[in-house]
C-alpha positions as CSV (number, residue, x, y, z in Angstrom):
1,M,-8.1,-32.4,-16.2
2,T,-6.0,-29.8,-18.1
3,A,-5.7,-26.2,-17.2
4,A,-7.2,-25.2,-20.5
5,V,-10.4,-27.2,-19.7
6,L,-10.5,-25.8,-16.1
7,A,-10.1,-22.3,-17.5
8,K,-13.4,-22.7,-19.2
9,K,-15.4,-24.0,-16.3
10,P,-17.5,-21.6,-14.2
11,A,-17.2,-21.4,-10.5
12,K,-19.4,-23.8,-8.7
13,R,-20.3,-21.4,-5.9
14,G,-22.0,-18.3,-7.0
15,K,-21.5,-16.1,-10.0
16,N,-17.9,-14.9,-10.5
17,R,-18.2,-11.5,-12.1
18,S,-14.4,-10.9,-12.0
19,F,-13.6,-13.8,-14.2
20,G,-16.5,-13.8,-16.6
21,R,-16.5,-15.5,-20.0
22,H,-16.1,-12.1,-21.6
23,Q,-12.7,-11.6,-19.9
24,S,-11.3,-15.2,-19.7
25,K,-10.0,-15.2,-23.3
26,Y,-8.0,-12.0,-22.8
27,L,-6.4,-12.7,-19.5
28,P,-3.5,-15.2,-19.2
29,F,-5.0,-17.1,-16.2
30,S,-6.1,-20.6,-15.5
31,R,-9.1,-20.8,-13.3
32,F,-9.9,-23.3,-10.6
33,T,-12.8,-23.7,-8.2
34,A,-12.0,-23.9,-4.5
35,A,-12.5,-27.7,-4.6
36,E,-10.2,-28.1,-7.6
37,W,-7.6,-25.9,-6.1
38,A,-7.6,-27.9,-2.8
39,Q,-6.4,-30.9,-4.7
40,F,-3.0,-29.2,-5.2
41,R,-2.3,-29.3,-1.5
42,G,-0.4,-32.6,-1.8
43,D,0.8,-33.9,1.5
44,T,1.5,-30.5,3.0
45,P,0.5,-30.6,6.7
46,L,-1.2,-27.8,8.5
47,N,1.1,-26.6,11.3
48,L,-1.4,-24.2,12.9
49,S,-4.1,-24.9,15.4
50,F,-7.5,-23.3,15.2
51,A,-6.6,-21.0,18.1
52,A,-3.5,-19.8,16.2
53,I,-5.5,-19.2,13.0
54,K,-8.1,-17.3,15.0
55,R,-5.4,-15.0,16.3
56,L,-4.4,-14.2,12.7
57,R,-7.9,-13.2,11.6
58,S,-8.9,-9.6,11.0
59,I,-12.2,-8.3,12.4
60,G,-15.1,-10.0,10.6
61,D,-13.0,-12.6,8.8
62,P,-14.3,-16.1,9.4
63,L,-11.1,-17.9,8.3
64,D,-10.9,-21.4,9.8
65,I,-8.9,-24.6,9.5
66,G,-11.0,-25.8,6.5
67,E,-10.3,-22.6,4.5
68,A,-6.6,-22.7,5.4
69,E,-6.3,-26.3,4.2
70,R,-8.4,-25.8,1.1
71,I,-6.9,-22.5,-0.2
72,Y,-3.7,-21.5,1.7
73,L,-1.8,-24.8,2.0
74,P,-1.9,-25.2,-1.8
75,L,-0.8,-21.6,-2.1
76,E,2.1,-22.2,0.4
77,R,3.2,-25.2,-1.7
78,L,3.0,-23.2,-4.9
79,I,5.1,-20.3,-3.4
80,S,7.6,-22.9,-2.3
81,C,7.9,-24.1,-5.9
82,Y,8.4,-20.6,-7.2
83,R,11.0,-19.9,-4.5
84,A,12.9,-23.1,-5.3
85,A,12.9,-22.1,-9.0
86,N,14.1,-18.6,-8.1
87,L,17.0,-20.0,-6.0
88,L,18.0,-22.3,-8.9
89,L,17.9,-19.3,-11.3
90,Q,20.1,-17.3,-8.9
91,H,22.6,-20.3,-8.9
92,K,22.6,-20.6,-12.7
93,R,23.1,-16.9,-13.1
94,R,26.1,-16.9,-10.8
95,C,27.5,-19.8,-12.7
96,F,27.0,-18.0,-16.0
97,L,28.8,-14.9,-14.6
98,R,31.6,-17.1,-13.1
99,Q,30.8,-15.8,-9.6
100,P,31.3,-17.8,-6.4
101,A,28.4,-19.8,-5.1
102,L,26.2,-18.2,-2.5
103,P,26.7,-19.2,1.2
104,A,24.3,-21.8,2.5
105,A,23.7,-19.7,5.6
106,P,20.4,-17.7,6.0
107,G,20.6,-14.4,4.0
108,G,22.9,-15.9,1.4
109,A,20.4,-15.7,-1.4
110,T,18.4,-12.7,-2.6
111,P,15.2,-12.4,-0.5
112,F,12.0,-13.8,-2.1
113,I,9.4,-11.0,-2.0
114,I,5.6,-11.6,-2.1
115,G,3.2,-8.7,-2.7
116,I,-0.4,-8.9,-1.5
117,A,-2.9,-6.4,-3.0
118,G,-6.6,-5.7,-3.0
119,S,-9.3,-3.3,-1.8
120,V,-9.8,-2.0,1.7
121,A,-11.7,-4.5,3.8
122,V,-11.1,-7.5,1.4
123,G,-8.9,-9.5,3.8
124,K,-5.3,-8.7,2.7
125,S,-4.0,-8.5,6.3
126,T,-5.4,-11.9,7.2
127,T,-4.0,-13.5,4.1
128,A,-0.6,-11.9,4.7
129,R,-0.4,-13.0,8.4
130,L,-1.5,-16.5,7.5
131,L,1.0,-16.9,4.7
132,C,3.7,-15.6,7.0
133,A,2.8,-18.2,9.7
134,L,2.6,-21.1,7.1
135,L,5.9,-20.3,5.3
136,Q,8.0,-20.1,8.5
137,R,7.1,-23.6,9.6
138,P,9.9,-25.0,11.7
139,A,10.7,-27.8,9.3
140,A,11.5,-25.3,6.5
141,G,13.8,-23.2,8.7
142,L,13.0,-20.0,6.8
143,K,13.0,-16.5,8.2
144,V,9.8,-14.8,7.0
145,D,9.0,-11.1,7.7
146,M,6.0,-9.0,6.8
147,V,5.5,-5.3,6.2
148,T,2.5,-3.2,5.3
149,T,2.7,-0.2,2.9
150,D,0.6,1.8,5.4
151,G,3.9,2.7,7.0
152,F,4.9,4.4,3.7
153,L,2.0,6.8,3.7
154,Y,3.0,10.4,4.2
155,P,2.3,11.6,7.7
156,N,-1.0,13.3,8.3
157,A,0.7,16.7,8.7
158,V,2.2,16.4,5.2
159,L,-1.1,15.3,3.7
160,Q,-3.0,18.1,5.4
161,A,-0.4,20.7,4.2
162,Q,-0.8,19.3,0.6
163,G,-4.6,19.2,0.8
164,K,-4.6,15.4,0.3
165,M,-6.2,14.0,3.5
166,Q,-9.3,13.1,1.5
167,R,-7.0,11.2,-0.9
168,K,-5.3,9.1,1.8
169,G,-4.8,5.6,0.4
170,F,-4.6,6.9,-3.2
171,P,-1.2,6.4,-5.0
172,E,-0.2,10.0,-4.4
173,S,-0.6,9.7,-0.6
174,Y,2.4,7.3,-0.4
175,D,6.1,8.1,-0.2
176,T,6.8,5.9,-3.2
177,K,10.5,7.0,-3.3
178,K,11.0,5.7,0.3
179,L,9.2,2.5,-0.5
180,L,11.3,1.8,-3.6
181,Q,14.5,2.6,-1.6
182,F,13.4,0.1,1.1
183,L,12.6,-2.7,-1.3
184,S,15.8,-2.1,-3.2
185,A,17.8,-2.3,0.0
186,V,16.1,-5.5,1.0
187,K,16.4,-7.1,-2.4
188,S,20.1,-6.3,-2.5
189,G,20.7,-8.1,0.8
190,A,21.3,-5.1,3.0
191,R,21.4,-5.7,6.7
192,K,18.9,-4.1,9.2
193,V,16.8,-2.1,6.7
194,P,14.3,0.1,8.6
195,A,10.6,0.3,7.6
196,P,8.3,3.0,9.1
197,L,5.4,1.9,11.3
198,Y,1.8,3.0,11.1
199,S,-0.9,3.2,13.8
200,H,-4.5,2.4,12.9
201,L,-5.5,3.8,16.3
202,T,-4.1,7.3,15.7
203,Y,-4.4,6.9,11.9
204,D,-0.9,8.2,11.4
205,I,2.8,7.3,11.1
206,I,4.4,6.4,14.5
207,K,7.2,8.8,15.0
208,D,10.6,7.5,16.0
209,R,9.7,3.9,15.6
210,R,10.8,1.5,12.9
211,Q,10.5,-2.2,12.0
212,I,13.9,-3.7,11.2
213,I,14.1,-6.1,8.3
214,D,17.3,-8.0,8.4
215,R,17.9,-10.2,5.4
216,P,14.8,-12.5,5.5
217,D,14.5,-15.5,3.2
218,I,11.0,-14.3,2.4
219,L,9.4,-10.9,2.8
220,I,5.6,-10.3,2.5
221,V,4.5,-6.8,1.5
222,E,0.8,-6.1,1.9
223,G,-1.1,-3.0,0.8
224,V,-3.7,-1.6,-1.5
225,N,-1.1,0.1,-3.6
226,V,1.5,-2.6,-4.1
227,L,0.7,-3.4,-7.8
228,Q,0.1,0.2,-8.9
229,V,2.4,1.9,-11.4
230,N,5.0,4.4,-10.4
231,T,3.6,7.9,-9.5
232,L,7.1,9.5,-9.4
233,P,8.1,11.9,-12.2
234,G,10.8,10.9,-14.6
235,R,11.4,7.9,-16.9
236,G,13.1,4.7,-16.3
237,L,12.1,4.4,-12.6
238,P,11.0,0.9,-11.4
239,F,7.5,0.0,-10.2
240,V,7.1,-1.3,-6.6
241,S,6.0,-4.6,-8.1
242,D,9.2,-4.9,-10.0
243,F,10.7,-6.1,-6.8
244,F,8.2,-8.9,-6.3
245,D,8.8,-12.5,-7.1
246,F,5.2,-13.4,-6.6
247,A,2.0,-11.3,-6.3
248,V,-1.4,-12.1,-4.9
249,Y,-4.6,-10.1,-5.5
250,I,-7.6,-10.6,-3.2
251,D,-10.8,-9.9,-5.0
252,A,-14.6,-9.9,-4.5
253,A,-17.6,-8.2,-6.0
254,Q,-17.7,-4.4,-5.2
255,Q,-21.0,-4.6,-3.4
256,T,-19.7,-7.4,-1.3
257,I,-16.6,-5.5,-0.3
258,Y,-18.9,-2.5,0.5
259,Q,-20.9,-4.6,2.9
260,W,-17.8,-6.0,4.6
261,Y,-16.5,-2.4,5.0
262,I,-19.8,-1.4,6.6
263,D,-19.8,-4.5,8.9
264,R,-16.3,-3.8,9.9
265,F,-17.1,-0.1,10.6
266,K,-19.9,-1.3,12.9
267,R,-17.6,-3.6,14.9
268,L,-14.9,-0.9,15.2
269,R,-17.5,1.5,16.6
270,Q,-18.0,-1.0,19.5
271,T,-14.3,-1.7,19.9
272,A,-11.3,0.3,18.6
273,F,-13.2,3.5,18.1
274,Q,-14.1,3.6,21.8
275,D,-10.5,4.2,22.7
276,P,-10.0,7.9,23.7
277,Q,-6.8,8.0,21.6
278,S,-8.6,6.8,18.5
279,Y,-8.6,9.1,15.5
280,F,-12.1,7.9,14.9
281,R,-13.4,8.4,18.4
282,A,-16.1,10.8,17.2
283,Y,-17.7,7.9,15.1
284,A,-18.2,5.9,18.2
285,A,-20.1,8.7,19.9
286,M,-22.4,9.4,17.0
287,P,-25.9,8.0,16.8
288,E,-25.7,4.8,14.8
289,E,-27.7,6.1,11.8
290,E,-25.5,9.1,11.5
291,A,-22.4,7.0,11.8
292,L,-23.4,4.6,9.1
293,L,-24.3,7.5,6.8
294,T,-20.8,8.8,7.4
295,A,-19.3,5.4,6.6
296,D,-21.3,5.2,3.4
297,K,-20.0,8.6,2.4
298,L,-16.4,7.6,3.1
299,W,-16.8,4.5,1.0
300,K,-18.4,6.3,-2.0
301,T,-16.1,9.3,-2.0
302,I,-12.8,7.7,-1.1
303,N,-12.6,3.9,-1.0
304,L,-14.8,3.1,-4.0
305,P,-13.1,5.6,-6.4
306,N,-9.7,4.4,-5.2
307,L,-10.7,0.8,-5.9
308,Q,-12.2,1.5,-9.3
309,H,-9.5,3.8,-10.7
310,N,-6.3,2.7,-9.0
311,I,-6.5,-0.8,-7.3
312,L,-8.8,-2.9,-9.5
313,P,-6.9,-2.0,-12.8
314,T,-3.8,-3.6,-11.3
315,R,-5.5,-7.0,-10.8
316,P,-4.2,-8.5,-14.1
317,R,-0.6,-7.8,-12.9
318,A,-0.9,-10.4,-10.1
319,D,0.4,-14.0,-10.4
320,L,-2.6,-15.3,-8.4
321,I,-6.1,-14.0,-7.8
322,L,-8.2,-15.2,-5.0
323,Y,-11.9,-14.4,-5.6
324,K,-14.1,-14.4,-2.4
325,G,-17.8,-14.9,-2.1
326,A,-20.1,-13.0,0.3
327,D,-19.2,-15.4,3.1
328,H,-15.5,-14.4,2.9
329,L,-14.6,-17.8,1.6
330,V,-12.6,-18.1,-1.6
331,E,-14.7,-19.4,-4.5
332,T,-12.3,-19.2,-7.4
333,V,-8.5,-19.2,-7.8
334,A,-6.9,-17.8,-11.0
335,L,-3.3,-18.6,-11.6
336,R,-1.3,-16.8,-14.2
337,R,0.0,-19.1,-16.9
338,L,3.8,-19.2,-17.2
């Protein structure tokens, strides 16, 4: 069955509002149902046990072996194809420029960078951790690292001084210059590049602690902002996504994401928010009705506007879009046509 035919077929599980008929003729994507996508796995084995997969899941995410085999093994295989083509292009470019061949040792080639974008609560972290685990399978011998753009948020003290705490997560709340410098250094093959760390417990940057990225074969960069355009003044500056060799967008209906956000908030009230050091400790002490009203307000005044105005418009810039149904399982896969 050709990609052109598949692109016209509706998803078999539920109504896919994101890839409706009114959009399909404008966007350069081929669409596949989950069952169709699963056929592209080939003979790629799953190197993770259910216990290992369970450890990779975020709160409320029901990811299991079936979903890993159906969706993420084909994605691993596809990314491996893209990386092989990227390595060949690097080799051909060096031949054209009459430069010596790259060493075969790890770190010889330019790192392959993968960006993973999507709304708050949509499952980006689970996808990033799972891909990291799959791509660094022992047989491949690859060094795979992962960073989150949360570390590149401005510290709370800076956001408070600028009156931007209620805009945290919006493009202007990130130190884009620092993120671009980090990606440029990694892409150029620099050794031991530091990346700032973020604590979801204290809701702030961790002072005096860094994650060191030392010439990986593959780097996964996860965050709501990774496909957004540059917010820095001046012309000629690159976008964050200019450093990506492959980009994934995790998608779902907005009402579905809202429900996941509320469900996660409820679970966090019973777990992480109970910690005395938690920035959100007050939410755990509130009566449930008051707490849920607060969560609803946070969604409607911060997360939803950010999704609608900043995150969702970047979706067409992805190479692959994973559209999830209400059960968190991927229903449709959209792959950008080359």
